[in-house]
TORLOLUM-897100 format. One record per atom (N, C-alpha, C): y, z, x; residue in three letters; residue number from 1. Coordinates in steps of 0.02 Angstrom, whole numbers, plus 50000, padded with zeros to 5 digits. Atoms other than C-alpha are relative to their C-alpha. Layout:
> Y:Z:X:ALA:NUM
...
END
This chain:
> 50044:50006:50057:MET:1
> 53273:52719:48764:MET:1
> 49954:50060:50001:MET:1
> 50043:49941:50005:LYS:2
> 53176:52871:48703:LYS:2
> 49932:49980:49974:LYS:2
> 50069:50012:50023:ARG:3
> 52989:52872:48680:ARG:3
> 49974:50065:49970:ARG:3
> 50027:49941:50033:ARG:4
> 52901:52992:48562:ARG:4
> 49924:50001:50009:ARG:4
> 50072:49993:49996:SER:5
> 52727:53059:48594:SER:5
> 49974:50026:49934:SER:5
> 50029:49975:50062:ARG:6
> 52608:53118:48460:ARG:6
> 50015:50074:49990:ARG:6
> 49982:49930:50007:LYS:7
> 52660:53298:48496:LYS:7
> 50070:50003:49969:LYS:7
> 49935:49997:50033:PRO:8
> 52803:53336:48375:PRO:8
> 50053:50029:50046:PRO:8
> 49945:49974:49961:GLY:9
> 52970:53359:48460:GLY:9
> 49998:49984:50074:GLY:9
> 50006:50016:49929:THR:10
> 52913:53287:48627:THR:10
> 50021:49928:50011:THR:10
> 49979:50067:49983:THR:11
> 53008:53137:48694:THR:11
> 50013:49996:50074:THR:11
> 49982:50011:49930:ILE:12
> 53038:53062:48865:ILE:12
> 50057:49949:50001:ILE:12
> 49945:50048:49992:GLU:13
> 53193:52969:48922:GLU:13
> 49978:49950:50053:GLU:13
> 50021:50052:49954:VAL:14
> 53154:52802:49005:VAL:14
> 50061:49958:50019:VAL:14
> 49946:50042:49974:ARG:15
> 53288:52722:49113:ARG:15
> 49972:49965:50062:ARG:15
> 50036:50035:49948:GLU:16
> 53195:52596:49215:GLU:16
> 49999:49925:49984:GLU:16
> 50005:50072:50011:GLU:17
> 53188:52408:49240:GLU:17
> 49927:49980:49995:GLU:17
> 50068:50024:50009:PHE:18
> 53032:52321:49179:PHE:18
> 49999:49925:50012:PHE:18
> 50010:50072:49989:SER:19
> 52968:52150:49233:SER:19
> 49946:49975:49954:SER:19
> 50053:50028:50041:PRO:20
> 52869:52037:49118:PRO:20
> 49936:49993:50041:PRO:20
> 50064:50005:49965:TYR:21
> 52685:52043:49164:TYR:21
> 49959:49941:49974:TYR:21
> 50041:50052:50031:GLY:22
> 52606:51921:49044:GLY:22
> 49981:50021:49930:GLY:22
> 50023:49986:50067:THR:23
> 52524:51915:48876:THR:23
> 49926:50016:50002:THR:23
> 50070:49980:50005:LYS:24
> 52361:52004:48841:LYS:24
> 49980:49999:49926:LYS:24
> 50023:50001:50069:THR:25
> 52257:51980:48685:THR:25
> 49949:50056:49988:THR:25
> 50049:49948:50019:LEU:26
> 52152:52107:48592:LEU:26
> 49931:49969:49998:LEU:26
> 50069:50024:50006:ASP:27
> 51964:52090:48605:ASP:27
> 49974:50018:49930:ASP:27
> 50028:49989:50067:SER:28
> 51846:52107:48456:SER:28
> 50001:50074:49979:SER:28
> 49997:49928:50016:LYS:29
> 51859:52298:48468:LYS:29
> 50071:50027:50006:LYS:29
> 49929:49982:49997:ASP:30
> 52051:52297:48473:ASP:30
> 50019:50034:50066:ASP:30
> 49984:49973:49934:ARG:31
> 52057:52336:48660:ARG:31
> 50038:49948:50041:ARG:31
> 49966:50043:49952:ILE:32
> 52168:52265:48797:ILE:32
> 49975:50016:50069:ILE:32
> 50022:49990:49930:SER:33
> 52100:52241:48973:SER:33
> 50060:49987:50045:SER:33
> 49942:50007:49955:LEU:34
> 52235:52271:49104:LEU:34
> 49983:49955:50060:LEU:34
> 50021:50042:49945:GLY:35
> 52137:52190:49246:GLY:35
> 50022:50024:50069:GLY:35
> 49986:49981:49931:GLY:36
> 52139:52208:49435:GLY:36
> 50068:49979:50026:GLY:36
> 49935:50024:49977:LYS:37
> 52297:52106:49458:LYS:37
> 50055:50051:49984:LYS:37
> 49950:49950:50020:LEU:38
> 52399:52235:49363:LEU:38
> 49994:50063:50044:LEU:38
> 50010:49941:49958:LYS:39
> 52322:52378:49462:LYS:39
> 50030:49990:50069:LYS:39
> 49971:50013:49934:SER:40
> 52377:52293:49623:SER:40
> 50076:50002:49998:SER:40
> 49927:49995:50006:LEU:41
> 52556:52293:49557:LEU:41
> 50025:50072:50000:LEU:41
> 49981:49929:49999:LEU:42
> 52554:52483:49543:LEU:42
> 50018:50021:50070:LEU:42
> 49979:49976:49934:LYS:43
> 52635:52579:49684:LYS:43
> 49941:50019:50043:LYS:43
> 50051:49980:49953:GLN:44
> 52531:52606:49839:GLN:44
> 49992:50076:49995:GLN:44
> 50013:49928:50003:GLY:45
> 52449:52777:49834:GLY:45
> 49999:50028:49929:GLY:45
> 50002:49977:50070:ALA:46
> 52460:52787:49644:ALA:46
> 49929:49990:49974:ALA:46
> 50070:50005:50020:ASP:47
> 52275:52817:49617:ASP:47
> 49991:50025:49929:ASP:47
> 50003:49979:50070:ALA:48
> 52290:52827:49428:ALA:48
> 49928:49997:49976:ALA:48
> 50065:50002:50031:ASP:49
> 52133:52875:49336:ASP:49
> 50007:49995:49924:ASP:49
> 49987:50009:50071:GLY:50
> 52215:52852:49167:GLY:50
> 50074:49984:49989:GLY:50
> 49931:50017:50018:PHE:51
> 52376:52811:49076:PHE:51
> 50023:50043:49942:PHE:51
> 49968:49968:50058:MET:52
> 52492:52912:48965:MET:52
> 50028:49943:49958:MET:52
> 49978:50054:50045:VAL:53
> 52534:52805:48814:VAL:53
> 50058:50027:49958:VAL:53
> 49940:49982:50039:TYR:54
> 52708:52814:48736:TYR:54
> 50016:49941:49954:TYR:54
> 49983:50051:50049:VAL:55
> 52760:52720:48579:VAL:55
> 50072:50011:49977:VAL:55
> 49931:49996:50021:GLY:56
> 52942:52683:48540:GLY:56
> 50007:49988:49925:GLY:56
> 49988:50009:50072:LYS:57
> 53020:52678:48367:LYS:57
> 49993:49928:49979:LYS:57
> 50005:50071:50017:ASN:58
> 53023:52488:48376:ASN:58
> 49931:49971:50014:ASN:58
> 50068:50022:49989:GLY:59
> 52838:52480:48421:GLY:59
> 49983:49982:50072:GLY:59
> 50015:50012:49930:ASP:60
> 52856:52452:48609:ASP:60
> 49953:50053:50026:ASP:60
> 50049:49955:49971:ILE:61
> 52716:52530:48710:ILE:61
> 50013:50005:50075:ILE:61
> 49991:49987:49929:LEU:62
> 52741:52609:48881:LEU:62
> 49937:50035:50026:LEU:62
> 50058:49968:49967:LEU:63
> 52591:52648:48992:LEU:63
> 50025:50029:50066:LEU:63
> 49978:49968:49938:ARG:64
> 52631:52774:49128:ARG:64
> 49938:50024:50037:ARG:64
> 50059:49980:49962:PRO:65
> 52498:52792:49265:PRO:65
> 50000:50076:50013:PRO:65
> 50006:49928:49987:GLY:66
> 52433:52969:49289:GLY:66
> 49933:50017:50029:GLY:66
> 50063:49974:49974:VAL:67
> 52297:53073:49365:VAL:67
> 49981:50062:49961:VAL:67
> 50025:49941:50035:THR:68
> 52189:53206:49286:THR:68
> 50000:50059:50049:THR:68
> 49999:49938:49960:VAL:69
> 52214:53383:49351:VAL:69
> 49945:50045:49973:VAL:69
> 50051:49953:50024:PRO:70
> 52066:53503:49344:PRO:70
> 50032:50059:49963:PRO:70
> 49970:49947:50041:SER:71
> 52096:53638:49213:SER:71
> 50012:50063:50041:SER:71
> 49990:49940:49958:SER:72
> 52077:53773:49347:SER:72
> 50064:49996:50042:SER:72
> 49939:50009:49961:GLU:73
> 52231:53699:49435:GLU:73
> 50061:49985:49956:GLU:73
> 49945:50019:50045:ALA:74
> 52337:53656:49282:ALA:74
> 50055:50052:49997:ALA:74
> 49950:49946:50004:TRP:75
> 52425:53825:49284:TRP:75
> 50056:49989:50051:TRP:75
> 49949:50011:49948:VAL:76
> 52516:53773:49444:VAL:76
> 50054:49954:49972:VAL:76
> 49952:50050:50026:TYR:77
> 52598:53625:49355:TYR:77
> 50038:50026:49939:TYR:77
> 49967:49972:50058:LYS:78
> 52641:53729:49202:LYS:78
> 50050:50055:50019:LYS:78
> 49957:49945:49978:ASN:79
> 52728:53866:49303:ASN:79
> 50055:49973:50045:ASN:79
> 49944:50029:49963:ARG:80
> 52900:53806:49359:ARG:80
> 50015:50038:50065:ARG:80
> 49985:49960:49940:ALA:81
> 52923:53950:49482:ALA:81
> 49950:49983:50056:ALA:81
> 50051:50017:49950:VAL:82
> 52759:53909:49570:VAL:82
> 50012:49930:50027:VAL:82
> 49987:50069:49977:MET:83
> 52798:53722:49575:MET:83
> 50061:49998:50045:MET:83
> 49940:49999:49959:GLY:84
> 52971:53759:49643:GLY:84
> 49985:50028:50069:GLY:84
> 50019:49970:49936:SER:85
> 52897:53869:49779:SER:85
> 49959:49951:50043:SER:85
> 50041:50049:49964:ILE:86
> 52770:53735:49826:ILE:86
> 50045:49944:50027:ILE:86
> 49955:50054:49978:ARG:87
> 52904:53599:49833:ARG:87
> 50045:50023:50058:ARG:87
> 49958:49973:49947:LYS:88
> 53016:53711:49939:LYS:88
> 49960:50005:50065:LYS:88
> 50042:49994:49941:GLY:89
> 52872:53746:50059:GLY:89
> 49985:49932:50031:GLY:89
> 50013:50067:49975:LEU:90
> 52830:53561:50074:LEU:90
> 50062:49971:50034:LEU:90
> 49937:50025:49971:GLU:91
> 53013:53520:50107:GLU:91
> 50013:50034:50067:GLU:91
> 49990:49964:49937:GLU:92
> 53026:53656:50240:GLU:92
> 49951:49976:50053:GLU:92
> 50050:50025:49952:ALA:93
> 52865:53595:50322:ALA:93
> 50020:49932:50026:ALA:93
> 49980:50067:49977:SER:94
> 52930:53416:50327:SER:94
> 50060:50003:50046:SER:94
> 49942:49991:49956:GLU:95
> 53088:53482:50413:GLU:95
> 49981:50037:50064:GLU:95
> 50023:49966:49940:GLY:96
> 52981:53570:50544:GLY:96
> 50011:50075:49998:GLY:96
> 49988:49928:50007:LYS:97
> 53021:53744:50478:LYS:97
> 49933:50036:49988:LYS:97
> 50065:49969:50005:THR:98
> 52849:53815:50513:THR:98
> 49993:50052:50055:THR:98
> 50016:49952:49947:ARG:99
> 52776:53958:50614:ARG:99
> 49925:50009:50003:ARG:99
> 50072:49990:49989:ARG:100
> 52605:53991:50688:ARG:100
> 49983:50072:49982:ARG:100
> 50023:49934:50022:VAL:101
> 52511:54138:50612:VAL:101
> 49938:50017:50040:VAL:101
> 50057:49979:49959:LYS:102
> 52393:54234:50727:LYS:102
> 49945:50030:49956:LYS:102
> 50049:49968:50044:LYS:103
> 52308:54338:50592:LYS:103
> 50020:49986:49927:LYS:103
> 49985:50022:50067:LEU:104
> 52300:54268:50417:LEU:104
> 50006:50058:49950:LEU:104
> 50000:49943:50047:GLY:105
> 52263:54433:50326:GLY:105
> 50067:50034:49994:GLY:105
> 49934:49967:50003:PRO:106
> 52424:54525:50373:PRO:106
> 50055:49953:49975:PRO:106
> 49950:50049:50023:PHE:107
> 52525:54366:50343:PHE:107
> 49998:49994:49924:PHE:107
> 50007:50007:50072:LEU:108
> 52456:54348:50167:LEU:108
> 50023:50064:49965:LEU:108
> 49977:49937:50029:ASP:109
> 52491:54533:50134:ASP:109
> 50076:50002:49995:ASP:109
> 49927:50003:50001:GLU:110
> 52675:54499:50175:GLU:110
> 50026:49960:49940:GLU:110
> 49978:50042:50055:LEU:111
> 52684:54368:50039:LEU:111
> 49999:50040:49936:LEU:111
END
């Protein structure tokens, strides 16, 4: 099922199983309170500070937990080459492919 955001031409593909959570009613200001019980159902370590909202053609609403990235760091996520390099470095580190650096300055100059 595809979801369309408000940005023209932007869709996401959702292939995931969903479990019924319950029924929530709108308050007098047309808001829905998710509550602490729902937050506890989120994955451990998913410290979401907000939700991306997607609306399907049939009116279904998908809330995807997310975190806010400071604007000074957003360039990292927008640059695929940088993200690829970071992911590769993290993977190598998890495999123990590291080396001790005696002097940081010359090491950084090599990069």
